[in-house]
C-alpha positions as CSV (number, residue, x, y, z in Angstrom):
1,M,116.6,88.5,57.0
2,H,117.1,88.7,61.1
3,W,118.1,92.1,62.3
4,A,121.5,90.3,63.7
5,D,121.7,88.3,60.5
6,E,121.5,91.3,58.5
7,L,124.2,93.6,60.8
8,I,126.6,91.1,60.6
9,T,127.1,91.2,57.0
10,K,128.9,94.9,57.8
11,I,131.6,93.2,59.9
12,P,134.8,93.8,58.4
13,H,137.5,91.3,57.9
14,R,135.4,88.1,58.1
15,Q,138.4,85.7,58.4
16,A,140.0,87.5,61.2
17,R,139.1,86.3,64.8
18,H,136.8,88.5,66.5
19,R,135.4,89.4,69.9
20,V,132.4,90.6,71.0
21,D,132.1,92.3,74.1
22,D,130.0,94.3,76.8
23,M,130.8,96.1,79.7
24,K,128.7,97.3,83.0
25,T,129.6,99.2,85.5
26,V,128.3,97.3,88.6
27,S,126.9,100.8,90.6
28,G,123.8,98.9,92.1
29,M,121.0,96.5,91.6
30,P,120.7,95.5,87.8
31,H,117.5,96.5,86.4
32,V,116.0,95.0,83.6
33,G,117.2,97.7,80.9
34,S,120.4,96.5,81.2
35,L,119.5,93.0,79.7
36,R,118.5,94.8,76.3
37,A,122.6,95.5,75.7
38,I,123.5,92.0,77.0
39,V,120.9,89.5,75.2
40,T,121.7,91.9,72.0
41,H,125.5,91.0,72.1
42,D,124.7,87.6,72.7
43,I,122.4,87.3,69.7
44,L,125.1,89.0,67.5
45,Y,127.6,86.5,68.9
46,R,125.3,83.6,68.3
47,A,124.5,84.9,64.7
48,M,128.5,85.4,63.9
49,R,129.0,81.8,65.0
50,K,126.4,80.4,63.1
51,A,127.6,82.4,59.7
52,G,131.0,80.9,60.0
53,F,133.1,83.6,62.1
54,K,135.8,82.8,64.6
55,V,134.5,84.8,67.4
56,D,134.6,84.5,71.2
57,F,132.2,86.7,74.0
58,T,133.4,88.5,76.8
59,Y,131.6,90.6,79.2
60,V,133.6,93.3,81.4
61,F,132.5,94.6,84.9
62,N,133.6,97.8,85.3
63,D,134.5,97.9,89.2
64,M,137.0,100.5,89.2
65,D,134.6,103.8,88.7
66,P,133.5,105.3,91.8
67,M,130.6,105.2,93.8
68,D,128.9,108.6,92.6
69,G,125.2,107.2,93.6
70,L,123.8,106.2,96.7
71,P,121.1,103.5,95.9
72,V,117.9,104.3,98.1
73,Y,117.8,100.7,99.3
74,L,121.9,101.2,100.7
75,P,121.7,102.4,104.1
76,E,123.3,105.6,104.0
77,A,124.9,106.0,107.4
78,K,127.1,102.9,106.5
79,Y,128.0,103.7,102.7
80,R,128.0,107.5,103.1
81,Q,131.6,107.3,104.2
82,H,132.4,105.1,100.9
83,M,131.1,107.5,98.4
84,G,134.2,108.2,95.8
85,K,135.8,104.8,96.3
86,P,136.6,102.4,93.6
87,L,133.5,99.8,93.6
88,Y,135.9,96.8,94.2
89,Q,137.2,98.5,97.6
90,I,133.9,98.9,98.9
91,P,132.2,96.4,101.4
92,A,129.5,94.3,100.1
93,P,126.0,94.2,101.2
94,E,125.9,90.8,102.6
95,P,128.7,88.9,103.7
96,G,130.3,86.4,101.5
97,Y,131.5,88.7,98.7
98,A,134.5,90.4,98.2
99,S,133.3,94.1,97.5
100,F,130.2,95.7,96.6
101,G,131.1,95.8,92.8
102,E,131.4,91.9,93.0
103,Y,128.1,91.4,94.5
104,Y,126.0,93.5,92.6
105,A,128.0,91.6,89.4
106,L,127.3,88.4,90.5
107,K,123.8,89.1,91.0
108,Y,123.3,90.3,87.0
109,Q,125.4,87.5,86.3
110,A,123.3,85.4,87.5
111,A,120.3,86.9,85.7
112,F,122.0,87.0,82.5
113,N,123.7,82.9,82.6
114,K,119.9,82.7,83.4
115,I,118.8,84.0,80.0
116,G,121.1,82.1,78.3
117,C,124.2,84.2,77.5
118,H,127.4,83.1,79.0
119,P,130.2,85.3,78.1
120,K,133.9,84.9,79.7
121,I,133.8,87.6,82.8
122,I,136.8,90.1,82.9
123,W,137.0,92.3,86.0
124,S,138.3,95.5,85.5
125,H,140.3,96.2,88.4
126,E,142.2,92.9,87.5
127,L,143.2,94.7,83.8
128,Y,144.9,97.4,85.8
129,A,146.3,95.4,88.8
130,K,147.6,92.9,86.4
131,G,149.5,95.6,84.4
132,Q,147.7,95.5,81.3
133,M,146.4,98.6,80.9
134,D,149.8,99.9,82.2
135,E,151.2,101.2,78.6
136,L,147.6,102.3,77.4
137,V,147.9,104.7,80.9
138,R,151.1,106.0,79.5
139,I,150.1,106.7,76.3
140,A,147.2,108.3,77.6
141,L,149.0,110.7,79.5
142,D,151.3,111.2,76.9
143,N,148.8,112.4,74.4
144,T,146.7,114.6,77.1
145,D,147.0,117.4,74.8
146,K,145.7,115.2,71.9
147,I,142.8,114.2,74.0
148,R,142.2,117.5,75.5
149,R,141.5,118.5,71.6
150,I,139.0,115.6,70.7
151,Y,137.4,116.8,73.7
152,S,137.0,120.0,72.2
153,Q,136.2,119.4,68.6
154,V,133.9,116.0,68.9
155,A,132.4,116.7,72.4
156,K,132.5,120.7,72.4
157,Q,134.0,120.2,76.0
158,T,136.9,122.5,77.0
159,K,138.8,120.4,79.3
160,P,141.2,123.2,81.3
161,D,145.0,123.0,80.9
162,D,146.2,120.9,84.0
163,W,143.3,118.3,83.3
164,H,144.8,114.9,82.5
165,P,142.6,111.5,81.7
166,Y,143.5,109.9,84.6
167,Q,142.4,109.6,88.6
168,V,144.7,108.4,91.2
169,I,143.2,106.1,93.9
170,C,143.9,108.0,96.9
171,P,146.5,106.2,99.2
172,Q,145.3,107.9,102.1
173,C,141.2,108.1,101.8
174,G,141.2,105.5,99.0
175,K,138.8,107.9,97.0
176,V,139.2,107.5,93.5
177,G,136.1,110.1,92.9
178,T,137.8,112.5,94.4
179,T,141.2,113.1,93.3
180,I,142.9,114.9,90.0
181,V,146.0,114.9,88.4
182,T,147.6,118.0,87.9
183,A,150.8,116.8,86.2
184,W,152.4,114.1,84.5
185,D,156.2,114.2,83.9
186,G,156.5,111.3,81.9
187,K,157.4,108.9,85.0
188,Y,154.8,110.2,87.9
189,V,152.0,112.0,88.2
190,T,151.5,114.8,90.4
191,Y,148.0,114.3,92.0
192,E,145.1,116.2,94.7
193,C,142.5,114.8,96.8
194,R,140.0,117.5,96.6
195,A,137.2,118.0,99.5
196,N,134.8,119.8,97.0
197,L,136.1,118.2,93.2
198,V,132.9,116.8,93.1
199,Q,129.3,116.6,95.1
200,W,128.6,113.6,95.7
201,A,132.0,112.7,98.2
202,Q,134.6,114.3,100.2
203,G,138.0,114.0,99.0
204,C,140.8,114.3,101.8
205,G,143.0,117.0,101.0
206,H,146.1,114.6,100.5
207,E,148.9,115.8,97.6
208,A,151.5,113.6,96.1
209,R,153.1,112.0,93.1
210,V,152.5,108.3,92.0
211,E,153.6,106.2,89.1
212,P,150.7,105.6,87.0
213,V,151.1,101.5,86.8
214,G,148.6,98.7,88.3
215,E,145.9,99.8,90.6
216,N,147.0,103.0,91.3
217,G,144.4,104.5,89.6
218,K,142.2,104.4,86.6
219,L,141.8,106.2,83.5
220,M,138.8,108.4,83.2
221,W,135.9,106.6,81.8
222,K,135.7,107.8,78.5
223,V,139.5,107.2,77.8
224,D,139.1,104.1,79.7
225,W,136.6,102.6,77.4
226,P,138.8,102.9,74.1
227,A,141.8,101.5,75.8
228,H,139.5,98.3,76.9
229,W,139.2,98.2,73.2
230,K,142.6,97.8,72.6
231,A,143.8,96.0,75.8
232,L,140.9,93.2,74.8
233,Q,140.9,93.6,71.1
234,I,137.6,93.9,70.9
235,T,136.0,94.0,67.6
236,V,132.4,94.3,68.1
237,E,130.5,96.3,70.6
238,C,126.8,97.8,70.7
239,A,125.5,100.8,73.1
240,G,122.5,102.3,74.0
241,K,121.6,105.2,72.4
242,D,122.6,107.8,75.1
243,H,126.4,106.8,74.2
244,F,125.6,106.9,70.6
245,S,124.3,110.5,70.4
246,A,126.5,113.1,68.8
247,G,129.8,114.4,70.4
248,G,128.6,111.2,73.2
249,S,130.8,108.5,74.6
250,R,131.1,106.4,71.7
251,D,132.4,109.5,69.2
252,L,134.9,110.4,71.7
253,G,136.1,106.7,72.0
254,V,136.4,106.5,68.5
255,H,138.5,109.1,67.9
256,I,140.6,108.5,71.0
257,C,141.0,104.7,69.7
258,Q,142.3,106.2,66.4
259,E,144.1,108.7,67.0
260,V,145.4,108.0,70.1
261,F,145.9,104.5,70.7
262,G,146.2,103.9,67.0
263,V,143.7,101.1,66.3
264,K,140.7,101.3,64.4
265,P,137.5,100.8,66.9
266,P,135.4,98.3,66.7
267,T,132.1,98.1,65.0
268,G,129.1,98.6,66.9
269,W,125.5,99.8,66.5
270,L,122.9,101.5,68.5
271,H,120.4,99.5,70.7
272,E,117.2,101.5,72.1
273,F,116.4,100.7,75.8
274,F,114.9,98.7,77.2
275,L,111.6,100.5,78.5
276,V,109.2,99.3,81.4
277,G,106.0,101.1,81.0
278,G,107.7,103.4,79.2
279,K,110.3,104.6,81.5
280,K,114.0,103.9,81.5
281,M,115.7,102.3,84.4
282,S,118.5,103.8,86.7
283,S,121.2,101.2,88.6
284,S,122.9,103.6,90.8
285,K,119.2,105.4,91.7
286,G,117.4,101.8,92.5
287,A,114.6,102.7,90.3
288,G,112.8,100.4,88.3
289,V,112.7,96.6,87.8
290,G,115.3,94.4,88.3
291,A,116.8,92.4,86.1
292,D,116.5,89.2,88.3
293,E,112.8,90.7,89.0
294,I,111.8,90.0,85.5
295,T,113.5,86.5,85.3
296,S,110.6,85.5,87.9
297,I,107.8,87.1,86.0
298,I,108.2,85.4,82.8
299,P,110.3,82.8,81.5
300,P,113.9,83.2,80.0
301,E,113.1,82.5,76.5
302,L,110.5,85.2,76.2
303,I,112.9,87.7,77.6
304,R,115.1,86.8,74.5
305,F,112.0,86.9,72.4
306,L,110.8,90.5,73.4
307,I,114.7,91.5,72.8
308,A,115.3,89.3,69.6
309,R,111.8,90.0,67.9
310,T,112.7,94.2,68.3
311,P,115.1,95.5,65.5
312,I,118.0,96.9,67.6
313,R,117.3,100.5,66.9
314,K,113.4,100.1,68.0
315,A,112.8,100.8,72.0
316,V,111.5,97.1,73.9
317,N,108.5,98.7,75.8
318,F,107.3,96.4,78.5
319,D,104.9,96.1,81.3
320,P,104.1,93.0,83.1
321,E,100.3,94.6,84.2
322,G,97.4,93.9,81.9
323,M,97.7,91.5,79.1
324,S,101.2,92.0,77.8
325,I,102.0,88.6,79.3
326,P,99.3,86.8,78.0
327,D,100.0,88.5,74.1
328,L,103.6,88.1,74.5
329,Y,102.7,84.2,75.0
330,D,100.9,84.1,71.9
331,A,103.6,85.7,69.5
332,Y,106.0,83.4,70.8
333,D,103.8,80.3,70.0
334,Q,103.3,82.1,66.5
335,A,107.1,82.2,66.0
336,A,107.5,78.7,67.0
337,Q,104.8,77.4,64.6
338,A,107.2,79.5,61.9
339,Y,109.6,77.7,62.8
340,W,108.3,74.2,62.7
341,D,106.8,75.0,59.5
342,K,109.3,76.9,58.0
343,S,106.1,79.3,57.0
344,D,108.3,82.4,57.9
345,E,111.9,82.8,57.8
346,K,112.2,86.2,60.1
347,M,110.0,84.9,62.8
348,A,111.7,81.7,62.7
349,R,115.0,82.9,63.4
350,T,113.6,85.3,66.0
351,F,112.1,81.8,67.6
352,E,115.7,80.3,67.1
353,L,117.6,82.8,68.8
354,S,115.0,83.4,71.4
355,Q,115.9,79.8,73.0
356,V,118.4,79.5,76.3
357,S,120.8,76.6,74.9
358,G,120.9,74.8,71.3
359,Q,118.3,74.4,68.8
360,P,114.7,74.8,69.3
361,A,112.8,70.9,70.4
362,K,111.0,69.4,67.4
363,K,107.2,70.6,67.1
364,H,105.0,69.9,69.9
365,F,101.7,71.1,71.7
366,L,101.7,74.5,73.3
367,P,98.7,75.5,75.7
368,R,97.8,78.8,75.2
369,F,98.8,80.7,77.7
370,R,95.8,82.9,78.4
371,D,93.2,79.5,78.7
372,V,96.4,77.9,81.2
373,A,95.5,81.3,83.6
374,T,92.0,80.2,83.2
375,V,92.3,76.7,84.1
376,V,95.0,77.1,87.0
377,Q,92.0,79.1,88.9
378,Y,89.9,75.8,89.5
379,P,92.3,73.5,91.3
380,E,89.9,70.5,91.1
381,I,90.6,70.6,87.0
382,D,93.3,68.3,86.3
383,N,95.7,70.4,84.0
384,Y,97.2,67.1,82.3
385,V,93.3,66.0,81.2
386,R,92.3,69.7,80.2
387,F,94.9,70.0,77.7
388,A,95.5,66.8,76.3
389,Q,91.5,67.3,75.5
390,V,92.4,70.3,73.9
391,K,95.3,68.7,72.2
392,G,93.4,65.8,71.1
393,A,96.1,63.5,72.2
394,A,97.9,62.4,75.7
395,L,100.2,65.2,76.6
396,T,104.5,63.9,75.9
397,E,106.4,64.1,78.9
398,L,107.9,67.5,77.2
399,E,104.3,68.4,76.5
400,K,103.6,68.3,80.2
401,N,106.9,69.8,81.3
402,V,106.0,72.7,79.1
403,L,102.4,72.8,80.8
404,E,103.9,73.0,84.0
405,D,106.3,76.2,83.2
406,R,103.2,78.2,81.9
407,V,101.5,76.6,85.3
408,K,103.5,78.3,87.4
409,Y,104.1,81.7,85.3
410,A,100.4,81.8,85.0
411,Q,99.9,81.7,88.3
412,I,102.4,84.8,89.0
413,W,100.7,86.7,86.4
414,L,97.3,86.5,88.0
415,D,98.9,86.9,91.8
416,G,100.7,89.9,90.8
417,Y,99.9,91.4,87.2
418,S,96.9,90.5,85.6
419,P,93.9,92.8,85.0
420,A,90.5,92.1,87.0
421,E,88.7,90.9,84.2
422,A,91.1,87.9,83.8
423,V,90.4,86.0,87.1
424,F,87.1,84.1,86.7
425,K,86.7,82.6,90.3
426,P,83.3,82.5,91.2
427,A,82.3,85.3,94.1
428,D,80.6,84.3,97.2
429,K,78.2,86.6,97.3
430,L,75.9,88.1,94.3
431,P,78.6,90.3,92.4
432,Q,77.2,94.0,92.0
433,A,77.1,94.0,88.5
434,A,74.2,91.4,88.2
435,G,71.9,94.7,89.5
436,Q,72.3,95.1,85.9
437,L,70.4,92.0,84.4
438,T,67.0,92.8,82.6
439,E,63.7,90.3,82.6
440,L,64.8,88.7,80.1
441,Q,68.0,87.8,81.5
442,Q,66.4,86.9,84.6
443,D,64.2,84.6,82.4
444,Y,67.4,83.1,81.0
445,L,68.7,82.3,84.3
446,R,65.6,80.3,85.3
447,Q,66.2,78.3,82.7
448,V,69.7,77.9,83.0
449,R,68.7,76.4,87.0
450,L,66.4,74.6,85.5
451,L,69.0,72.7,83.2
452,L,71.2,72.6,86.2
453,T,68.5,70.3,88.4
454,Q,69.6,67.7,85.5
455,E,72.6,65.4,85.6
456,W,75.5,66.2,83.1
457,K,77.9,63.8,81.9
458,E,80.3,66.4,79.2
459,P,80.0,70.1,79.9
460,E,79.5,70.1,75.9
461,E,76.4,68.8,76.6
462,L,75.3,71.3,79.0
463,Q,76.9,74.2,76.6
464,Q,74.9,73.1,73.6
465,A,71.6,72.8,76.2
466,L,72.6,76.7,77.5
467,Y,72.5,77.5,73.7
468,D,69.1,76.2,72.9
469,A,67.8,77.7,75.8
470,A,68.6,81.2,74.5
471,K,67.6,80.4,71.1
472,K,64.2,79.1,73.0
473,L,63.8,82.8,74.5
474,Q,65.1,84.5,71.2
475,M,67.8,86.0,72.9
476,P,71.3,87.1,71.7
477,T,73.8,84.4,72.9
478,E,76.2,87.2,73.7
479,Q,73.3,88.6,75.9
480,A,72.4,85.2,77.7
481,F,75.7,84.2,78.6
482,G,76.2,87.5,79.5
483,A,73.6,87.0,82.4
484,I,75.8,83.8,83.5
485,Y,78.8,85.6,83.6
486,L,78.0,88.5,85.3
487,T,75.6,86.6,88.3
488,L,78.7,84.4,88.7
489,I,81.8,86.6,88.4
490,G,80.6,89.7,88.0
491,K,81.6,90.2,84.6
492,T,80.1,90.2,81.1
493,H,82.7,87.4,79.6
494,G,84.6,84.5,81.2
495,P,85.5,80.8,80.5
496,R,83.2,78.4,78.8
497,A,79.6,78.9,80.7
498,A,78.7,75.2,81.2
499,W,82.4,74.3,82.6
500,L,82.1,77.3,85.1
501,L,79.0,76.0,86.4
502,L,79.5,72.7,86.5
503,E,82.8,73.1,88.2
504,H,81.0,75.2,91.3
505,L,77.4,73.5,90.8
506,S,76.9,74.4,94.6
507,K,77.9,78.2,94.4
508,A,76.3,78.7,91.3
509,K,72.5,77.3,92.0
510,K,72.8,79.8,94.9
511,L,74.0,82.7,93.1
512,L,71.8,82.2,90.1
513,K,68.4,81.9,92.2
514,E,69.9,85.1,93.7
515,A,69.9,86.7,90.1
516,S,66.8,85.8,89.1
517,A,64.8,87.1,92.2
518,G,64.0,83.5,93.4
519,G,61.0,83.2,90.5
């Protein structure tokens, strides 16, 4: 059974209305690691729908939190003054957006929409502005002592006696990260905007009383999270392992949800990180590969496949460098065959959940990605003709579209991520590696030169002649063909030798002559 189908069997109250939810603080360019969360929730949502649950899927963009870090790609001169302000009240880096928060939220939404995730979007600042959080804010403030006790018992954190779970947006300087509530009388909070409350922002020193309603302020994040659970009636929400650590934000949220807000917390599971080259990314620091960048490196269905095939508690570790992408395509194609042939239930389900929309297409030919990556290096080759030969029949329109898609991504891989040995274009000059040819290999190359003086209608005929020439010299095939590859591309292996020779006949003759010492 696929991990998602197994997990949803543990969700209580199957007949009730359910809501799967995820949340992100839009503090900068969304990184690829963020996709683990949204795709995990989308997979669970799809699994629940298939299992007959009545379920909605929402996504909260938390734009009420303060800017507490300056991404390296933003001009410090422009944004230093906004540190500490709520993200929805900071100007966007480009015109046409309501705020900094909206700008990066919409960037992220475009990325996850592209990979088939379409939750209903909820903006945190709108929940506050519409009064949907007012009652929860009052409950939290009335239970400040209880929340302090929960912090102490669950998180082992001692909050001072004047600590409150609410922050005011200072009406004088507009900052929320620099304010601290010092008193609550049941109607108003007394607050100070302190100059040195945090290291990353400076408050203005303003002091006043304000009613904690609407957009006047927000709950502290670790209280705000469970408040969202109640406000939106969330029943399923996962989180990264950093939130699930003992005494972490999930533990706190569960206790606050039950003991303060009086509702059961959502069912949820820890999901591991999405690592790129073994490293966890950060949005607020501007580190790592962007979510939109990976959607330009591999197609949406392969991003989903990466996450769908990996158990929820196991890290996804993806590095676009090297042969990872061809290997990923091979695994995806294997899962496709399992789905079409009904040969492996778990692989088939993984393939199904990897689709961007709807059910997978009917069985069709899938050109192997690494073969496509070889063919695209020879613009004179007709891709349709070549892969129709591999298939053994003409390509359908669907298969042509699949091929074109793989051609596009193969070129991207070759241009930026492939190892040197994956590039098979013949060199303009004799490669340095050809200097290691043995006398026997040079003899073989002379035989190859003679073969190239003949006319060859089909590459297969020349390929057989190359085998025969090696056999005549009592030479291992690997050494014989290795001589051709060392001479033409400076590597010990490559595409079919006859194909390589005939597609670059003039250059091949020149290089073979040099490599065989002109004999």
